[in-house]
N, C-alpha and C positions, 0 to 999 in steps of 0.2 A: 573315427566317424561311426563305425558300427556300434561302439559302446554308447555314443551320444544318442544314436537312433534307438537303441535298446532302452536307455534311460527314459527317453521321451515317451515311448510306447508304454513302459511300466507306469510312468506318471499319469498318462491319460487313462490307463486302465484303473488306476487307484481312484481317480476322480469319478469315473463311471460307477465303481463299487460304492463309493461314499454316497453318491446321489441315489443310487438304487436302495441303499440301506435307509436313507432318509424317507424315501417313498414307502418302503415296507414298514418302517416304524410308524409312519403316519397312518397307514392303512390298518395296522393292528390296533392303534389307539382308537380309531373310529369304530372298528368292529367290537372293541371292548366297551364301547359306550362312553368314551372320554374325549369326544371331539371338542374343538374350540367353538363350534357353532351349536346353536340350539336346534336340535333335530326333532321335528314334530311327527313325521311319519317315516315308515320304512322306505317309501319312494324317494324321499329327500335324502335318506341315508345312502340309497343305491346311487343316486345322482352324484353325491359327494365321493363315493368310492370309484365311480366311473371317471370323475375328473382326476383323481389321484392316479388311476391307472393310465389315463391319457398323458399325464405328465411323465410318468415312468416310461411309457411306450415311446416317447419322443426323445428321451435321453440318449439311448443307444445309437440311433442313426446320426444324431447330431454330434455326439462326442467321439464315438468309436469308428464309424464308417469312414469319415473323412478325418484322419488323425493329424490334423494341423491346428496350430494355435489360432489361425485365422477363423477356422470353422468354430472353434470354441468361443471366440469373441462374438461371432455372429449369433451363436446360440444364446450367449449372455444378453445380447441386445434384444433378441426376441422375448426373453423373459422380462427384461426391463420394460419393454414396450407394453407387454401384457399387463404388468402391474400398474402402469401409468394410464391405461385406457379408462375413459369414462363409460358408464353403462350405455348412455344414449348413442355412443359411437360404435357400438358392438356390431360385429359381422359374424353371423352364425356359421358362415361357410368356412371360416379359417380359425383354427384353435388359437393361434397366436394373436388374432385381432379381436378377441373377446376377453373381457376382464375376468378374473377369477370369480366364480359364483359363490364361493364360500370363504370364510375367514381362515379355515383350516388350510385350504390349498394356497391361499395368499401367503400365509406364513411358511408353507412348504417351499414355495417358489423363492421366497426371501432367503431361506436356508440354502437352497440350491445355488443361488447367486453367490453366497458367501464361499461355498466350496470352489466355485469356478474362479472367483476373484483371487482366492488364495493361490490357485494354480497359475493364473495369468501373471500374478505379481511375483512369482517365484524367481529369484535372481538367476539369470542365465550364467553359464560358465564364462568367465571373463578371459579375454585375450589381451595380451600386452602389446600386440601389433599396432592398434590404433594410437596408443600412447607413444610408442617408439617412433612411429611415423610423424606424429605431431611434433615431437621434440626435434626430430631430424629437420623438418621443414622450418621450424623456428630458428634452429641453429644456422641453417643456410641463410635465412633472412638476416640474422645478426651479422653473419660473415659478409654478406653483400653490403650492409650498411657500413661496417668498419672498413671494408675494401674501398668503397666510394669515398669515404672521408680521407683515407690515407692516400688516395690517388689524386687529390686536389693539387693543382699546380700554382695556385695563388690564394691570397686571403679572400678575395672576392668569390672565387670558385668554391672555396671551403665554406664560406658563409651561405651561399646559395644552396649548396648541397645539404647543409645542416638545417636550413629553414624548410626545405622540401621534406626532409626526413621527419621534422617535427610536425609539419602539416599532415603528412600521411599517418603518423602515429596517433595524433589527436583525433583525426577523422575515424580511424579504425577503432580506437577505444570508445568513441561516441557511438558508433554503430553497434558494438558489442553491448554497451550499457543499455541502449535503446531496445535492442532485441530482448534482453533479459527482463526489462521493465514491462515491455509489451506482453511477453509471455506470462508473466506473473499476474498482470491485470486481467488478461483474457481468461486465465484459469480461475481467478477469483470471481469474475463476472459470470462465467459459465456455471460455476458451482452455486452461486446465489440464485441465478435464474432457474437452475435445476430444482432448488429447494422450493421456490415459488411454484413451479410447475407441478411438483409432487403434491404440494398442499392443495392445489386446485384440481388435482387428478387429471392433468393434461398430459398429452404425449410429449415426453421430453426425455431423451436418452441420457442417462447418467454418464458423464465423461469418464473414460477408463483411465485409472491412475497408471502412470508409467514410472519406471526407475530412471531418473535423470542424472544419476551420479556420474555416469560415463561422460555425458555431454558437459556436465559441470567441471569435471577434471580437465577435459580437453580445452574448454574455454579458459580455465585458470592458467593452463600452460601457455596458451596463446596470449593471454593478457599480460603475463609476466614478460614474455618476449617483446611485446609491444612497449611495455614499460622500460625494458632495457634499451630498446631501440630509441625511445624518446630520450633516455639518459645520454646515449651516445650522441644524438643530435644536439642536445644541450651543451655537452662538452665541446663538440665541434664548433658550435656557434660562438661560445665564449673564447675558444682558442683562436678563432678567425680574427679576433681583435688584437691579439697579443703575439700570435705565432705566425711566422712567415714560412710556409712549406718549402719555399725555395731556399 
């Protein structure tokens, strides 16, 4: 655990350093007279530098002071909200509720988002415990099914047990399939609505991508066990017509 905590702090510190470097590079670019915006006066240039400094000033308390991934996600949402705001909805009292005043700082915030997203999507250290536990539960499930079928004392009892097993297996498989389809549709719809919102410059938080491989593997293991249970039920149903347990 101490090693994991040390790795996490080192990773968060690296994110902070990368964001600070982006801000410094942007500031030097403006001071060298190579900004993305057309700057008419020194006053506009000073306003641009002030906005860059404001971004850098808010990185450290957001990323370092509360060294949790949840705090980093919240910081990411604030940036995403700021980029999505329309000018007429601006509130000068809050930095995060005003849109970027310059193209330079808008691009800077986009680059900061990329750094944060890369950290949030970094695959965590994987544990085999959830997979072992899922396999154990499914083996118990299969053992119960086989035990029920072998405990039948008549063809009728064997047939009823087999039918109940088939009904349960098919219902469970249907629930798994429905859940996966619903999740895929919701994700696609959210992404499409997000693109429309971005095009209209509306407030719409970009959905955070997550690593779903763990859930996919657990679902696959459970689906295989349900399939095996269904196979056992089918064998039991066919056997009930030809085999007398007595």
